PDBQT receptor file of N, H, CA, C and O in Angstrom, charges set to zero:
ATOM      1  N   MET A   1       0.847  -1.824  -0.035  1.00  0.00    +0.000 N 
ATOM      2  CA  MET A   1      -0.020   0.011   0.278  1.00  0.00    +0.000 C 
ATOM      3  C   MET A   1       0.552   1.318  -0.015  1.00  0.00    +0.000 C 
ATOM      4  O   MET A   1       0.450   1.903   1.063  1.00  0.00    +0.000 OA
ATOM      5  N   PRO A   2       1.066   2.075  -0.798  1.00  0.00    +0.000 N 
ATOM      6  CA  PRO A   2       1.649   3.408  -1.411  1.00  0.00    +0.000 C 
ATOM      7  C   PRO A   2       1.193   4.179   0.186  1.00  0.00    +0.000 C 
ATOM      8  O   PRO A   2       0.241   4.002   0.947  1.00  0.00    +0.000 OA
ATOM      9  N   LYS A   3       2.452   5.135   0.216  1.00  0.00    +0.000 N 
ATOM     10  H   LYS A   3       3.225   5.279  -0.403  1.00  0.00    +0.000 HD
ATOM     11  CA  LYS A   3       2.124   6.134   1.761  1.00  0.00    +0.000 C 
ATOM     12  C   LYS A   3       1.038   7.192   1.203  1.00  0.00    +0.000 C 
ATOM     13  O   LYS A   3       0.918   7.627   0.057  1.00  0.00    +0.000 OA
ATOM     14  N   MET A   4       0.250   7.485   2.413  1.00  0.00    +0.000 N 
ATOM     15  H   MET A   4       0.347   7.131   3.343  1.00  0.00    +0.000 HD
ATOM     16  CA  MET A   4      -0.713   8.620   1.973  1.00  0.00    +0.000 C 
ATOM     17  C   MET A   4       0.135  10.169   2.182  1.00  0.00    +0.000 C 
ATOM     18  O   MET A   4       1.090  10.276   2.952  1.00  0.00    +0.000 OA
ATOM     19  N   LYS A   5      -0.535  11.595   1.152  1.00  0.00    +0.000 N 
ATOM     20  H   LYS A   5      -1.311  11.508   0.527  1.00  0.00    +0.000 HD
ATOM     21  CA  LYS A   5       0.487  12.341   1.001  1.00  0.00    +0.000 C 
ATOM     22  C   LYS A   5      -0.043  13.218   2.179  1.00  0.00    +0.000 C 
ATOM     23  O   LYS A   5      -1.089  13.127   2.822  1.00  0.00    +0.000 OA
ATOM     24  N   THR A   6       0.831  13.956   2.249  1.00  0.00    +0.000 N 
ATOM     25  H   THR A   6       1.681  14.030   1.726  1.00  0.00    +0.000 HD
ATOM     26  CA  THR A   6      -0.175  15.132   3.608  1.00  0.00    +0.000 C 
ATOM     27  C   THR A   6      -0.263  16.678   2.583  1.00  0.00    +0.000 C 
ATOM     28  O   THR A   6       0.428  17.367   1.833  1.00  0.00    +0.000 OA
ATOM     29  N   LYS A   7      -1.596  16.603   3.172  1.00  0.00    +0.000 N 
ATOM     30  H   LYS A   7      -2.158  16.044   3.782  1.00  0.00    +0.000 HD
ATOM     31  CA  LYS A   7      -1.967  18.035   2.404  1.00  0.00    +0.000 C 
ATOM     32  C   LYS A   7      -0.928  19.323   2.673  1.00  0.00    +0.000 C 
ATOM     33  O   LYS A   7      -0.974  19.831   3.794  1.00  0.00    +0.000 OA
ATOM     34  N   LYS A   8      -0.115  19.798   1.815  1.00  0.00    +0.000 N 
ATOM     35  H   LYS A   8      -0.078  19.385   0.905  1.00  0.00    +0.000 HD
ATOM     36  CA  LYS A   8       1.461  20.808   2.372  1.00  0.00    +0.000 C 
ATOM     37  C   LYS A   8       0.367  22.133   2.706  1.00  0.00    +0.000 C 
ATOM     38  O   LYS A   8       0.707  22.890   3.615  1.00  0.00    +0.000 OA
ATOM     39  N   ALA A   9      -0.695  22.363   2.113  1.00  0.00    +0.000 N 
ATOM     40  H   ALA A   9      -0.972  21.748   1.374  1.00  0.00    +0.000 HD
ATOM     41  CA  ALA A   9      -1.364  23.495   2.577  1.00  0.00    +0.000 C 
ATOM     42  C   ALA A   9      -1.920  23.444   3.883  1.00  0.00    +0.000 C 
ATOM     43  O   ALA A   9      -1.901  24.530   4.462  1.00  0.00    +0.000 OA
ATOM     44  N   ALA A  10      -2.393  22.527   4.487  1.00  0.00    +0.000 N 
ATOM     45  H   ALA A  10      -2.409  21.645   4.016  1.00  0.00    +0.000 HD
ATOM     46  CA  ALA A  10      -2.386  22.437   5.646  1.00  0.00    +0.000 C 
ATOM     47  C   ALA A  10      -1.677  22.372   6.620  1.00  0.00    +0.000 C 
ATOM     48  O   ALA A  10      -1.758  23.063   7.636  1.00  0.00    +0.000 OA
ATOM     49  N   ALA A  11      -0.742  21.328   6.322  1.00  0.00    +0.000 N 
ATOM     50  H   ALA A  11      -0.677  20.767   5.497  1.00  0.00    +0.000 HD
ATOM     51  CA  ALA A  11       0.605  21.606   7.028  1.00  0.00    +0.000 C 
ATOM     52  C   ALA A  11       1.434  23.224   7.523  1.00  0.00    +0.000 C 
ATOM     53  O   ALA A  11       2.152  23.667   8.420  1.00  0.00    +0.000 OA
ATOM     54  N   LYS A  12       0.852  23.604   6.435  1.00  0.00    +0.000 N 
ATOM     55  H   LYS A  12       0.269  23.244   5.707  1.00  0.00    +0.000 HD
ATOM     56  CA  LYS A  12       2.052  25.182   6.558  1.00  0.00    +0.000 C 
ATOM     57  C   LYS A  12       1.332  25.864   7.333  1.00  0.00    +0.000 C 
ATOM     58  O   LYS A  12       1.871  26.950   7.546  1.00  0.00    +0.000 OA
ATOM     59  N   ARG A  13      -0.124  25.683   8.125  1.00  0.00    +0.000 N 
ATOM     60  H   ARG A  13      -0.561  24.801   7.952  1.00  0.00    +0.000 HD
ATOM     61  CA  ARG A  13      -1.100  26.518   8.498  1.00  0.00    +0.000 C 
ATOM     62  C   ARG A  13      -1.734  26.246   9.698  1.00  0.00    +0.000 C 
ATOM     63  O   ARG A  13      -2.369  26.955  10.479  1.00  0.00    +0.000 OA
ATOM     64  N   ILE A  14      -1.326  24.663   9.680  1.00  0.00    +0.000 N 
ATOM     65  H   ILE A  14      -0.810  24.088   9.045  1.00  0.00    +0.000 HD
ATOM     66  CA  ILE A  14      -1.423  24.611  11.016  1.00  0.00    +0.000 C 
ATOM     67  C   ILE A  14      -0.672  23.522  12.135  1.00  0.00    +0.000 C 
ATOM     68  O   ILE A  14      -0.072  22.464  11.944  1.00  0.00    +0.000 OA
ATOM     69  N   LYS A  15      -0.996  24.296  13.397  1.00  0.00    +0.000 N 
ATOM     70  H   LYS A  15      -1.483  25.155  13.552  1.00  0.00    +0.000 HD
ATOM     71  CA  LYS A  15      -0.114  23.245  14.069  1.00  0.00    +0.000 C 
ATOM     72  C   LYS A  15      -0.195  22.259  15.056  1.00  0.00    +0.000 C 
ATOM     73  O   LYS A  15      -0.921  22.851  15.854  1.00  0.00    +0.000 OA
ATOM     74  N   ILE A  16       0.117  20.797  15.745  1.00  0.00    +0.000 N 
ATOM     75  H   ILE A  16       0.707  20.316  15.097  1.00  0.00    +0.000 HD
ATOM     76  CA  ILE A  16      -0.267  20.320  16.354  1.00  0.00    +0.000 C 
ATOM     77  C   ILE A  16      -0.362  20.606  18.235  1.00  0.00    +0.000 C 
ATOM     78  O   ILE A  16       0.794  20.503  18.646  1.00  0.00    +0.000 OA
ATOM     79  N   THR A  17      -1.015  20.813  19.035  1.00  0.00    +0.000 N 
ATOM     80  H   THR A  17      -1.954  20.896  18.702  1.00  0.00    +0.000 HD
ATOM     81  CA  THR A  17      -0.206  21.094  20.089  1.00  0.00    +0.000 C 
ATOM     82  C   THR A  17       0.075  19.528  20.926  1.00  0.00    +0.000 C 
ATOM     83  O   THR A  17      -0.141  18.459  20.355  1.00  0.00    +0.000 OA
ATOM     84  N   ALA A  18       0.455  19.596  21.988  1.00  0.00    +0.000 N 
ATOM     85  H   ALA A  18       0.631  20.464  22.451  1.00  0.00    +0.000 HD
ATOM     86  CA  ALA A  18       1.261  18.086  22.860  1.00  0.00    +0.000 C 
ATOM     87  C   ALA A  18       0.153  17.592  22.829  1.00  0.00    +0.000 C 
ATOM     88  O   ALA A  18       0.068  16.428  22.439  1.00  0.00    +0.000 OA
ATOM     89  N   SER A  19      -0.849  18.192  23.160  1.00  0.00    +0.000 N 
ATOM     90  H   SER A  19      -0.781  19.138  23.477  1.00  0.00    +0.000 HD
ATOM     91  CA  SER A  19      -2.351  17.324  23.660  1.00  0.00    +0.000 C 
ATOM     92  C   SER A  19      -3.409  16.743  22.781  1.00  0.00    +0.000 C 
ATOM     93  O   SER A  19      -4.544  16.301  22.961  1.00  0.00    +0.000 OA
ATOM     94  N   GLY A  20      -2.484  16.936  21.600  1.00  0.00    +0.000 N 
ATOM     95  H   GLY A  20      -1.562  17.295  21.454  1.00  0.00    +0.000 HD
ATOM     96  CA  GLY A  20      -3.281  16.434  20.063  1.00  0.00    +0.000 C 
ATOM     97  C   GLY A  20      -4.148  17.359  19.715  1.00  0.00    +0.000 C 
ATOM     98  O   GLY A  20      -4.895  16.957  18.823  1.00  0.00    +0.000 OA
ATOM     99  N   LYS A  21      -4.370  18.553  20.098  1.00  0.00    +0.000 N 
ATOM    100  H   LYS A  21      -3.763  18.880  20.822  1.00  0.00    +0.000 HD
ATOM    101  CA  LYS A  21      -5.378  19.400  19.397  1.00  0.00    +0.000 C 
ATOM    102  C   LYS A  21      -4.621  20.325  18.315  1.00  0.00    +0.000 C 
ATOM    103  O   LYS A  21      -3.405  20.501  18.396  1.00  0.00    +0.000 OA
ATOM    104  N   LEU A  22      -5.317  20.844  17.410  1.00  0.00    +0.000 N 
ATOM    105  H   LEU A  22      -6.304  20.702  17.344  1.00  0.00    +0.000 HD
ATOM    106  CA  LEU A  22      -4.927  21.605  16.555  1.00  0.00    +0.000 C 
ATOM    107  C   LEU A  22      -5.005  23.160  16.667  1.00  0.00    +0.000 C 
ATOM    108  O   LEU A  22      -5.812  23.826  17.315  1.00  0.00    +0.000 OA
ATOM    109  N   LYS A  23      -4.027  23.554  15.920  1.00  0.00    +0.000 N 
ATOM    110  H   LYS A  23      -3.372  23.013  15.393  1.00  0.00    +0.000 HD
ATOM    111  CA  LYS A  23      -4.003  25.608  16.708  1.00  0.00    +0.000 C 
ATOM    112  C   LYS A  23      -3.929  25.972  14.886  1.00  0.00    +0.000 C 
ATOM    113  O   LYS A  23      -3.195  25.391  14.087  1.00  0.00    +0.000 OA
ATOM    114  N   ALA A  24      -4.769  26.923  14.614  1.00  0.00    +0.000 N 
ATOM    115  H   ALA A  24      -5.366  27.395  15.263  1.00  0.00    +0.000 HD
ATOM    116  CA  ALA A  24      -4.610  27.856  13.739  1.00  0.00    +0.000 C 
ATOM    117  C   ALA A  24      -4.586  29.342  14.054  1.00  0.00    +0.000 C 
ATOM    118  O   ALA A  24      -4.588  29.733  15.221  1.00  0.00    +0.000 OA
ATOM    119  N   GLY A  25      -4.563  30.155  13.039  1.00  0.00    +0.000 N 
ATOM    120  H   GLY A  25      -4.561  29.837  12.091  1.00  0.00    +0.000 HD
ATOM    121  CA  GLY A  25      -4.831  31.149  12.754  1.00  0.00    +0.000 C 
ATOM    122  C   GLY A  25      -6.140  31.740  12.348  1.00  0.00    +0.000 C 
ATOM    123  O   GLY A  25      -6.839  31.163  11.516  1.00  0.00    +0.000 OA
ATOM    124  N   VAL A  26      -6.553  33.029  12.979  1.00  0.00    +0.000 N 
ATOM    125  H   VAL A  26      -5.984  33.498  13.655  1.00  0.00    +0.000 HD
ATOM    126  CA  VAL A  26      -7.622  33.169  12.508  1.00  0.00    +0.000 C 
ATOM    127  C   VAL A  26      -7.883  33.667  11.716  1.00  0.00    +0.000 C 
ATOM    128  O   VAL A  26      -6.864  33.894  11.063  1.00  0.00    +0.000 OA
ATOM    129  N   ALA A  27      -9.150  34.252  11.028  1.00  0.00    +0.000 N 
ATOM    130  H   ALA A  27      -9.977  34.067  11.557  1.00  0.00    +0.000 HD
ATOM    131  CA  ALA A  27      -9.781  34.407   9.658  1.00  0.00    +0.000 C 
ATOM    132  C   ALA A  27     -10.199  35.923  10.359  1.00  0.00    +0.000 C 
ATOM    133  O   ALA A  27     -10.400  36.394  11.479  1.00  0.00    +0.000 OA
ATOM    134  N   GLY A  28     -10.192  36.309   9.083  1.00  0.00    +0.000 N 
ATOM    135  H   GLY A  28     -10.029  35.927   8.173  1.00  0.00    +0.000 HD
ATOM    136  CA  GLY A  28     -10.866  37.753   8.939  1.00  0.00    +0.000 C 
ATOM    137  C   GLY A  28     -10.156  39.359   9.352  1.00  0.00    +0.000 C 
ATOM    138  O   GLY A  28     -10.813  40.372   9.593  1.00  0.00    +0.000 OA
ATOM    139  N   LYS A  29      -8.282  39.213   9.349  1.00  0.00    +0.000 N 
ATOM    140  H   LYS A  29      -7.748  38.391   9.154  1.00  0.00    +0.000 HD
ATOM    141  CA  LYS A  29      -7.573  39.854  10.209  1.00  0.00    +0.000 C 
ATOM    142  C   LYS A  29      -6.935  40.562   8.994  1.00  0.00    +0.000 C 
ATOM    143  O   LYS A  29      -6.049  41.369   9.272  1.00  0.00    +0.000 OA
ATOM    144  N   ARG A  30      -7.286  40.366   7.513  1.00  0.00    +0.000 N 
ATOM    145  H   ARG A  30      -8.006  39.710   7.287  1.00  0.00    +0.000 HD
ATOM    146  CA  ARG A  30      -6.288  40.781   6.490  1.00  0.00    +0.000 C 
ATOM    147  C   ARG A  30      -6.504  42.027   6.467  1.00  0.00    +0.000 C 
ATOM    148  O   ARG A  30      -5.612  42.755   6.905  1.00  0.00    +0.000 OA
ATOM    149  N   HIS A  31      -7.776  42.644   5.940  1.00  0.00    +0.000 N 
ATOM    150  H   HIS A  31      -8.501  42.054   5.584  1.00  0.00    +0.000 HD
ATOM    151  CA  HIS A  31      -8.447  43.470   5.019  1.00  0.00    +0.000 C 
ATOM    152  C   HIS A  31      -9.767  43.953   5.474  1.00  0.00    +0.000 C 
ATOM    153  O   HIS A  31     -10.694  43.144   5.424  1.00  0.00    +0.000 OA
ATOM    154  N   ARG A  32     -10.037  45.372   5.992  1.00  0.00    +0.000 N 
ATOM    155  H   ARG A  32      -9.284  46.028   6.032  1.00  0.00    +0.000 HD
ATOM    156  CA  ARG A  32     -11.440  45.796   6.267  1.00  0.00    +0.000 C 
ATOM    157  C   ARG A  32     -11.775  46.147   7.077  1.00  0.00    +0.000 C 
ATOM    158  O   ARG A  32     -12.912  46.571   7.286  1.00  0.00    +0.000 OA
ATOM    159  N   LEU A  33     -10.576  46.060   8.053  1.00  0.00    +0.000 N 
ATOM    160  H   LEU A  33      -9.653  45.715   7.883  1.00  0.00    +0.000 HD
ATOM    161  CA  LEU A  33     -10.815  46.001   9.517  1.00  0.00    +0.000 C 
ATOM    162  C   LEU A  33     -11.079  47.177  10.305  1.00  0.00    +0.000 C 
ATOM    163  O   LEU A  33     -11.219  47.149  11.528  1.00  0.00    +0.000 OA
ATOM    164  N   ILE A  34     -11.140  48.152   9.631  1.00  0.00    +0.000 N 
ATOM    165  H   ILE A  34     -11.027  48.174   8.638  1.00  0.00    +0.000 HD
ATOM    166  CA  ILE A  34     -11.779  49.745   9.687  1.00  0.00    +0.000 C 
ATOM    167  C   ILE A  34     -13.442  49.213   9.828  1.00  0.00    +0.000 C 
ATOM    168  O   ILE A  34     -13.969  49.897  10.706  1.00  0.00    +0.000 OA
ATOM    169  N   SER A  35     -14.353  48.286   9.285  1.00  0.00    +0.000 N 
ATOM    170  H   SER A  35     -13.925  47.730   8.572  1.00  0.00    +0.000 HD
ATOM    171  CA  SER A  35     -15.432  47.961  10.000  1.00  0.00    +0.000 C 
ATOM    172  C   SER A  35     -15.441  47.173  10.886  1.00  0.00    +0.000 C 
ATOM    173  O   SER A  35     -16.638  46.974  11.094  1.00  0.00    +0.000 OA
ATOM    174  N   HIS A  36     -14.690  46.392  11.776  1.00  0.00    +0.000 N 
ATOM    175  H   HIS A  36     -13.718  46.553  11.607  1.00  0.00    +0.000 HD
ATOM    176  CA  HIS A  36     -14.863  45.685  13.242  1.00  0.00    +0.000 C 
ATOM    177  C   HIS A  36     -14.532  46.685  14.188  1.00  0.00    +0.000 C 
ATOM    178  O   HIS A  36     -13.807  47.680  14.172  1.00  0.00    +0.000 OA
ATOM    179  N   ASN A  37     -15.343  46.082  15.101  1.00  0.00    +0.000 N 
ATOM    180  H   ASN A  37     -15.932  45.273  15.115  1.00  0.00    +0.000 HD
ATOM    181  CA  ASN A  37     -14.938  47.191  16.514  1.00  0.00    +0.000 C 
ATOM    182  C   ASN A  37     -13.329  46.458  16.728  1.00  0.00    +0.000 C 
ATOM    183  O   ASN A  37     -12.729  45.676  15.990  1.00  0.00    +0.000 OA
ATOM    184  N   GLY A  38     -12.865  47.166  18.270  1.00  0.00    +0.000 N 
ATOM    185  H   GLY A  38     -13.353  47.801  18.870  1.00  0.00    +0.000 HD
ATOM    186  CA  GLY A  38     -11.394  47.315  18.826  1.00  0.00    +0.000 C 
ATOM    187  C   GLY A  38     -11.479  45.508  19.503  1.00  0.00    +0.000 C 
ATOM    188  O   GLY A  38     -10.526  44.741  19.361  1.00  0.00    +0.000 OA
ATOM    189  N   LYS A  39     -12.916  45.060  20.285  1.00  0.00    +0.000 N 
ATOM    190  H   LYS A  39     -13.690  45.683  20.400  1.00  0.00    +0.000 HD
ATOM    191  CA  LYS A  39     -12.955  43.701  20.520  1.00  0.00    +0.000 C 
ATOM    192  C   LYS A  39     -12.591  42.780  19.855  1.00  0.00    +0.000 C 
ATOM    193  O   LYS A  39     -11.756  41.954  20.223  1.00  0.00    +0.000 OA
ATOM    194  N   TYR A  40     -13.342  42.789  18.446  1.00  0.00    +0.000 N 
ATOM    195  H   TYR A  40     -14.021  43.460  18.147  1.00  0.00    +0.000 HD
ATOM    196  CA  TYR A  40     -13.282  42.361  17.453  1.00  0.00    +0.000 C 
ATOM    197  C   TYR A  40     -11.528  41.599  17.369  1.00  0.00    +0.000 C 
ATOM    198  O   TYR A  40     -11.018  40.503  17.604  1.00  0.00    +0.000 OA
ATOM    199  N   ILE A  41     -11.113  42.875  16.918  1.00  0.00    +0.000 N 
ATOM    200  H   ILE A  41     -11.527  43.765  16.727  1.00  0.00    +0.000 HD
ATOM    201  CA  ILE A  41     -10.028  42.671  16.557  1.00  0.00    +0.000 C 
ATOM    202  C   ILE A  41      -8.670  42.134  17.705  1.00  0.00    +0.000 C 
ATOM    203  O   ILE A  41      -7.726  41.402  17.408  1.00  0.00    +0.000 OA
ATOM    204  N   ARG A  42      -8.917  42.672  18.848  1.00  0.00    +0.000 N 
ATOM    205  H   ARG A  42      -9.684  43.267  19.089  1.00  0.00    +0.000 HD
ATOM    206  CA  ARG A  42      -8.259  42.081  19.658  1.00  0.00    +0.000 C 
ATOM    207  C   ARG A  42      -8.531  40.478  20.319  1.00  0.00    +0.000 C 
ATOM    208  O   ARG A  42      -7.696  39.870  20.988  1.00  0.00    +0.000 OA
ATOM    209  N   GLN A  43      -9.875  39.977  19.966  1.00  0.00    +0.000 N 
ATOM    210  H   GLN A  43     -10.554  40.470  19.422  1.00  0.00    +0.000 HD
ATOM    211  CA  GLN A  43      -9.988  38.786  20.431  1.00  0.00    +0.000 C 
ATOM    212  C   GLN A  43      -9.812  38.156  19.076  1.00  0.00    +0.000 C 
ATOM    213  O   GLN A  43     -10.570  37.198  18.925  1.00  0.00    +0.000 OA
ATOM    214  N   ASN A  44      -9.041  38.411  18.055  1.00  0.00    +0.000 N 
ATOM    215  H   ASN A  44      -8.426  39.189  18.178  1.00  0.00    +0.000 HD
ATOM    216  CA  ASN A  44      -8.775  37.491  16.986  1.00  0.00    +0.000 C 
ATOM    217  C   ASN A  44      -7.328  37.562  16.262  1.00  0.00    +0.000 C 
ATOM    218  O   ASN A  44      -6.932  37.283  15.130  1.00  0.00    +0.000 OA
ATOM    219  N   ARG A  45      -6.568  38.192  17.739  1.00  0.00    +0.000 N 
ATOM    220  H   ARG A  45      -6.889  38.418  18.658  1.00  0.00    +0.000 HD
ATOM    221  CA  ARG A  45      -5.349  38.529  17.506  1.00  0.00    +0.000 C 
ATOM    222  C   ARG A  45      -4.222  37.126  17.842  1.00  0.00    +0.000 C 
ATOM    223  O   ARG A  45      -4.326  36.654  18.974  1.00  0.00    +0.000 OA
ATOM    224  N   GLY A  46      -3.664  36.780  17.336  1.00  0.00    +0.000 N 
ATOM    225  H   GLY A  46      -3.580  37.163  16.416  1.00  0.00    +0.000 HD
ATOM    226  CA  GLY A  46      -3.179  35.652  17.660  1.00  0.00    +0.000 C 
ATOM    227  C   GLY A  46      -3.115  34.047  16.974  1.00  0.00    +0.000 C 
ATOM    228  O   GLY A  46      -2.672  33.975  15.828  1.00  0.00    +0.000 OA
ATOM    229  N   THR A  47      -3.360  33.323  17.363  1.00  0.00    +0.000 N 
ATOM    230  H   THR A  47      -3.720  33.381  18.294  1.00  0.00    +0.000 HD
ATOM    231  CA  THR A  47      -3.976  31.365  16.909  1.00  0.00    +0.000 C 
ATOM    232  C   THR A  47      -5.374  30.948  18.137  1.00  0.00    +0.000 C 
ATOM    233  O   THR A  47      -5.648  31.272  19.292  1.00  0.00    +0.000 OA
ATOM    234  N   LYS A  48      -5.852  30.242  17.292  1.00  0.00    +0.000 N 
ATOM    235  H   LYS A  48      -5.629  29.978  16.353  1.00  0.00    +0.000 HD
ATOM    236  CA  LYS A  48      -6.821  29.463  18.463  1.00  0.00    +0.000 C 
ATOM    237  C   LYS A  48      -6.711  27.968  17.723  1.00  0.00    +0.000 C 
ATOM    238  O   LYS A  48      -6.304  27.420  16.698  1.00  0.00    +0.000 OA
ATOM    239  N   VAL A  49      -7.356  27.721  18.962  1.00  0.00    +0.000 N 
ATOM    240  H   VAL A  49      -7.686  28.166  19.794  1.00  0.00    +0.000 HD
ATOM    241  CA  VAL A  49      -7.670  25.699  18.745  1.00  0.00    +0.000 C 
ATOM    242  C   VAL A  49      -8.822  25.767  17.855  1.00  0.00    +0.000 C 
ATOM    243  O   VAL A  49      -9.648  26.677  17.779  1.00  0.00    +0.000 OA
ATOM    244  N   LEU A  50      -8.740  24.182  16.887  1.00  0.00    +0.000 N 
ATOM    245  H   LEU A  50      -8.069  23.443  16.949  1.00  0.00    +0.000 HD
ATOM    246  CA  LEU A  50      -9.493  24.600  16.218  1.00  0.00    +0.000 C 
ATOM    247  C   LEU A  50     -10.839  23.846  17.054  1.00  0.00    +0.000 C 
ATOM    248  O   LEU A  50     -10.672  23.259  18.123  1.00  0.00    +0.000 OA
ATOM    249  N   ALA A  51     -12.327  23.982  16.306  1.00  0.00    +0.000 N 
ATOM    250  H   ALA A  51     -12.463  24.459  15.438  1.00  0.00    +0.000 HD
ATOM    251  CA  ALA A  51     -13.325  23.083  16.974  1.00  0.00    +0.000 C 
ATOM    252  C   ALA A  51     -13.396  21.725  16.548  1.00  0.00    +0.000 C 
ATOM    253  O   ALA A  51     -12.930  21.264  15.506  1.00  0.00    +0.000 OA
ATOM    254  N   LYS A  52     -13.977  21.165  17.382  1.00  0.00    +0.000 N 
ATOM    255  H   LYS A  52     -14.356  21.540  18.229  1.00  0.00    +0.000 HD
ATOM    256  CA  LYS A  52     -13.931  19.526  17.011  1.00  0.00    +0.000 C 
ATOM    257  C   LYS A  52     -14.105  19.325  15.713  1.00  0.00    +0.000 C 
ATOM    258  O   LYS A  52     -13.328  18.620  15.070  1.00  0.00    +0.000 OA
ATOM    259  N   ALA A  53     -15.580  20.173  14.961  1.00  0.00    +0.000 N 
ATOM    260  H   ALA A  53     -16.211  20.746  15.484  1.00  0.00    +0.000 HD
ATOM    261  CA  ALA A  53     -15.969  19.328  14.029  1.00  0.00    +0.000 C 
ATOM    262  C   ALA A  53     -15.077  19.368  12.659  1.00  0.00    +0.000 C 
ATOM    263  O   ALA A  53     -15.173  18.520  11.772  1.00  0.00    +0.000 OA
ATOM    264  N   ASP A  54     -14.036  20.691  12.623  1.00  0.00    +0.000 N 
ATOM    265  H   ASP A  54     -13.958  21.380  13.343  1.00  0.00    +0.000 HD
ATOM    266  CA  ASP A  54     -13.370  21.139  11.597  1.00  0.00    +0.000 C 
ATOM    267  C   ASP A  54     -11.880  19.963  12.112  1.00  0.00    +0.000 C 
ATOM    268  O   ASP A  54     -11.432  19.082  11.379  1.00  0.00    +0.000 OA
ATOM    269  N   GLU A  55     -11.371  20.289  13.515  1.00  0.00    +0.000 N 
ATOM    270  H   GLU A  55     -11.735  21.005  14.111  1.00  0.00    +0.000 HD
ATOM    271  CA  GLU A  55     -10.287  19.392  13.615  1.00  0.00    +0.000 C 
ATOM    272  C   GLU A  55     -10.602  17.940  13.049  1.00  0.00    +0.000 C 
ATOM    273  O   GLU A  55      -9.525  17.385  12.833  1.00  0.00    +0.000 OA
ATOM    274  N   ALA A  56     -11.714  17.086  12.716  1.00  0.00    +0.000 N 
ATOM    275  H   ALA A  56     -12.590  17.537  12.891  1.00  0.00    +0.000 HD
ATOM    276  CA  ALA A  56     -11.861  15.566  12.432  1.00  0.00    +0.000 C 
ATOM    277  C   ALA A  56     -11.676  15.172  10.859  1.00  0.00    +0.000 C 
ATOM    278  O   ALA A  56     -11.408  14.120  10.279  1.00  0.00    +0.000 OA
ATOM    279  N   ARG A  57     -12.059  17.071  10.269  1.00  0.00    +0.000 N 
ATOM    280  H   ARG A  57     -12.277  17.926  10.740  1.00  0.00    +0.000 HD
ATOM    281  CA  ARG A  57     -11.702  17.041   9.056  1.00  0.00    +0.000 C 
ATOM    282  C   ARG A  57     -10.208  16.912   8.289  1.00  0.00    +0.000 C 
ATOM    283  O   ARG A  57      -9.847  16.392   7.233  1.00  0.00    +0.000 OA
ATOM    284  N   VAL A  58      -9.536  17.645   9.347  1.00  0.00    +0.000 N 
ATOM    285  H   VAL A  58      -9.830  18.068  10.205  1.00  0.00    +0.000 HD
ATOM    286  CA  VAL A  58      -7.864  18.689   8.922  1.00  0.00    +0.000 C 
ATOM    287  C   VAL A  58      -7.109  17.125   8.895  1.00  0.00    +0.000 C 
ATOM    288  O   VAL A  58      -6.700  16.542   7.891  1.00  0.00    +0.000 OA
ATOM    289  N   LYS A  59      -7.057  16.610  10.431  1.00  0.00    +0.000 N 
ATOM    290  H   LYS A  59      -7.389  17.084  11.246  1.00  0.00    +0.000 HD
ATOM    291  CA  LYS A  59      -6.522  15.712  10.928  1.00  0.00    +0.000 C 
ATOM    292  C   LYS A  59      -6.523  14.565   9.752  1.00  0.00    +0.000 C 
ATOM    293  O   LYS A  59      -5.734  13.630   9.879  1.00  0.00    +0.000 OA
ATOM    294  N   LYS A  60      -7.214  14.606   8.844  1.00  0.00    +0.000 N 
ATOM    295  H   LYS A  60      -7.856  15.366   8.741  1.00  0.00    +0.000 HD
ATOM    296  CA  LYS A  60      -7.137  13.468   7.406  1.00  0.00    +0.000 C 
ATOM    297  C   LYS A  60      -5.908  14.212   6.582  1.00  0.00    +0.000 C 
ATOM    298  O   LYS A  60      -5.027  13.670   5.915  1.00  0.00    +0.000 OA
ATOM    299  N   TYR A  61      -6.091  15.416   6.798  1.00  0.00    +0.000 N 
ATOM    300  H   TYR A  61      -6.807  15.856   7.340  1.00  0.00    +0.000 HD
ATOM    301  CA  TYR A  61      -5.080  16.232   5.675  1.00  0.00    +0.000 C 
ATOM    302  C   TYR A  61      -3.544  15.950   6.099  1.00  0.00    +0.000 C 
ATOM    303  O   TYR A  61      -2.555  15.916   5.367  1.00  0.00    +0.000 OA
ATOM    304  N   LEU A  62      -3.632  15.765   7.433  1.00  0.00    +0.000 N 
ATOM    305  H   LEU A  62      -4.435  15.793   8.028  1.00  0.00    +0.000 HD
ATOM    306  CA  LEU A  62      -1.786  15.385   8.429  1.00  0.00    +0.000 C 
ATOM    307  C   LEU A  62      -1.772  14.199   8.563  1.00  0.00    +0.000 C 
ATOM    308  O   LEU A  62      -2.076  14.298   9.752  1.00  0.00    +0.000 OA
ATOM    309  N   PRO A  63      -1.659  12.645   8.358  1.00  0.00    +0.000 N 
ATOM    310  CA  PRO A  63      -1.695  11.722   8.417  1.00  0.00    +0.000 C 
ATOM    311  C   PRO A  63      -0.877  11.396   9.057  1.00  0.00    +0.000 C 
ATOM    312  O   PRO A  63      -0.869  10.339   9.689  1.00  0.00    +0.000 OA
ATOM    313  N   TYR A  64       0.356  12.567   9.033  1.00  0.00    +0.000 N 
ATOM    314  H   TYR A  64       0.350  13.425   8.520  1.00  0.00    +0.000 HD
ATOM    315  CA  TYR A  64       2.020  11.953  10.059  1.00  0.00    +0.000 C 
ATOM    316  C   TYR A  64       2.043  13.096  10.671  1.00  0.00    +0.000 C 
ATOM    317  O   TYR A  64       3.103  13.720  10.679  1.00  0.00    +0.000 OA
ATOM    318  N   GLY A  65       1.122  13.521  11.189  1.00  0.00    +0.000 N 
ATOM    319  H   GLY A  65       0.260  13.014  11.183  1.00  0.00    +0.000 HD
ATOM    320  CA  GLY A  65       1.373  15.156  11.959  1.00  0.00    +0.000 C 
ATOM    321  C   GLY A  65       1.842  16.291  10.932  1.00  0.00    +0.000 C 
ATOM    322  O   GLY A  65       1.626  16.307   9.720  1.00  0.00    +0.000 OA
ATOM    323  N   VAL A  66       2.531  17.232  11.693  1.00  0.00    +0.000 N 
ATOM    324  H   VAL A  66       2.706  17.220  12.678  1.00  0.00    +0.000 HD
ATOM    325  CA  VAL A  66       2.980  18.484  11.268  1.00  0.00    +0.000 C 
ATOM    326  C   VAL A  66       4.637  18.107  11.065  1.00  0.00    +0.000 C 
ATOM    327  O   VAL A  66       5.425  18.972  10.683  1.00  0.00    +0.000 OA
TER     328      VAL A  66
């Protein structure tokens, strides 16, 4: 059986934490920020842990981890 390929786009954007959760950057921070309030901008700073529903799908993209 051949090896599974890692989706390289996902590998570049996602990190796996020590407990096995997935950590990624937050969407909506590139442009048109003037229409968002300060609380939105502050809360979306940095990275966040992916939701369970997304985590199940993304783990298939990374068969051997990152």
